[in-house]
C-alpha positions in Angstrom: -82.0 -53.7 -239.4 -85.8 -54.3 -239.3 -87.7 -55.3 -242.4 -89.5 -51.9 -242.3 -86.2 -50.0 -242.3 -84.9 -52.2 -245.1 -88.0 -51.5 -247.1 -87.7 -47.7 -246.5 -84.0 -47.8 -247.7 -85.1 -49.7 -250.8 -87.8 -47.2 -251.6 -85.4 -44.3 -251.0 -82.7 -45.7 -253.4 -85.3 -46.7 -255.9 -86.6 -43.2 -255.9 -83.1 -41.8 -256.5 -82.3 -44.2 -259.3 -85.7 -43.5 -260.9 -85.0 -39.8 -260.7 -81.5 -40.2 -262.2 -82.9 -42.3 -265.0 -85.7 -40.0 -265.8 -83.6 -36.8 -265.6 -80.9 -38.3 -267.8 -83.5 -39.7 -270.2 -85.3 -36.3 -270.6 -82.0 -34.6 -271.1 -80.9 -37.2 -273.7 -84.2 -36.9 -275.7 -84.1 -33.1 -275.7 -80.4 -33.2 -276.8 -81.3 -35.7 -279.6 -84.1 -33.4 -280.8 -81.7 -30.4 -280.7 -79.1 -32.4 -282.6 -81.6 -33.2 -285.3 -82.6 -29.6 -285.6 -78.9 -28.5 -285.7 -77.9 -31.0 -288.3 -80.9 -30.3 -290.6 -80.3 -26.6 -290.1 -76.8 -27.0 -291.4 -78.1 -28.9 -294.4 -80.7 -26.2 -295.1 -78.0 -23.6 -295.0 -76.3 -25.6 -297.8 -79.5 -25.4 -299.8 -80.9 -28.9 -299.2 -84.7 -29.0 -299.1 -85.8 -31.2 -296.3 -89.5 -32.3 -296.2 -91.2 -32.2 -292.8 -91.7 -36.0 -292.9 -87.9 -36.5 -293.2 -87.3 -34.0 -290.4 -89.5 -36.1 -288.1 -88.0 -39.4 -289.4 -84.5 -38.0 -288.6 -85.6 -36.9 -285.2 -87.1 -40.3 -284.3 -83.9 -41.9 -285.6 -81.7 -39.7 -283.4 -83.9 -40.4 -280.4 -83.7 -44.2 -281.1 -79.9 -44.3 -281.8 -78.3 -41.3 -280.2 -80.4 -40.8 -277.0 -79.5 -44.1 -275.4 -75.8 -43.5 -275.7 -76.0 -39.9 -274.7 -78.4 -40.8 -271.9 -76.0 -43.4 -270.5 -73.1 -40.9 -270.4 -75.4 -38.3 -268.9 -76.6 -40.8 -266.3 -73.0 -41.3 -265.2 -72.3 -37.6 -265.1 -75.5 -36.9 -263.2 -74.8 -39.6 -260.7 -71.4 -38.0 -259.9 -72.6 -34.4 -260.0 -75.8 -34.9 -258.0 -74.0 -36.9 -255.4 -71.5 -34.1 -254.9 -74.3 -31.5 -254.9 -76.1 -33.6 -252.2 -73.0 -33.5 -250.0 -72.3 -29.9 -250.6 -75.8 -28.9 -249.7 -75.0 -29.9 -246.1 -72.4 -27.1 -246.0 -73.7 -24.5 -248.4 -77.3 -23.5 -247.9 -78.6 -23.5 -251.5 -82.2 -24.3 -252.5 -82.5 -27.9 -253.8 -83.5 -26.8 -257.3 -80.5 -24.5 -257.6 -77.9 -26.9 -256.2 -79.0 -29.7 -258.5 -79.5 -27.5 -261.6 -75.9 -26.2 -261.1 -74.7 -29.7 -260.7 -76.5 -30.8 -263.9 -75.1 -27.8 -265.8 -71.6 -28.7 -264.5 -72.0 -32.3 -265.5 -73.1 -31.4 -269.1 -70.2 -28.9 -269.4 -67.6 -31.4 -268.2 -69.1 -34.1 -270.4 -69.0 -31.9 -273.6 -65.5 -30.8 -272.8 -64.4 -34.5 -272.3 -66.0 -35.6 -275.5 -64.5 -32.6 -277.4 -61.1 -33.4 -276.0 -61.3 -37.1 -276.7 -62.4 -36.3 -280.3 -59.3 -34.2 -280.8 -61.0 -30.9 -281.1 -64.0 -32.1 -283.2 -67.5 -31.4 -281.8 -69.2 -34.7 -282.5 -72.4 -33.9 -280.6 -74.7 -32.3 -283.2 -76.6 -30.5 -280.5 -73.5 -28.7 -279.3 -72.4 -27.3 -282.7 -71.5 -23.6 -282.3 -71.7 -21.5 -279.2 -75.5 -21.3 -279.1 -75.9 -25.1 -279.3 -73.2 -25.6 -276.6 -75.0 -23.2 -274.3 -78.4 -24.8 -274.9 -76.9 -28.3 -274.4 -75.3 -27.3 -271.2 -78.6 -25.6 -270.2 -80.3 -29.0 -270.6 -78.2 -30.0 -267.6 -80.0 -27.5 -265.5 -83.3 -29.0 -266.7 -82.1 -32.4 -265.7 -81.1 -31.1 -262.3 -84.4 -29.5 -261.7 -86.2 -32.7 -262.7 -84.0 -34.6 -260.2 -84.6 -32.1 -257.5 -88.4 -32.3 -257.9 -88.5 -36.1 -258.0 -86.3 -36.6 -255.0 -87.7 -33.8 -252.8 -89.2 -34.9 -249.4 -92.9 -34.7 -249.4 -94.7 -33.9 -246.2 -97.8 -36.0 -245.4 -100.9 -34.2 -244.5 
């Protein structure tokens, strides 16, 4: 292998890893913000008055503590799902954005199911409390897939 080909491969894989990290990171931060909103919403329903400053403090705390863990799990799920989507696209003619958004959605759904099963029926992800929260959290997988699709698309040089 020539040095130029080796350099191209490094750039290719670097681009994919960067896209995985960014898509998982955006998904994790959005899920953390949704988790904060969901948890504080439950507290407000119980009559607890939450000042705006505490809301932002809680959100930043969730992003700092919850997002890295959730992002790591999401990164693993996306790595598997996006790899499968890349292979399937060779046989099923779907637009890139659709294939990877479906893969991201599937990854999030499987991840939530696995966490729910492992936690013996308790939903420990605040963002996924209730049907609406679960749907929105799974929908964040589509966002991650679209981000990945955009970042890894081939650009034509003009």
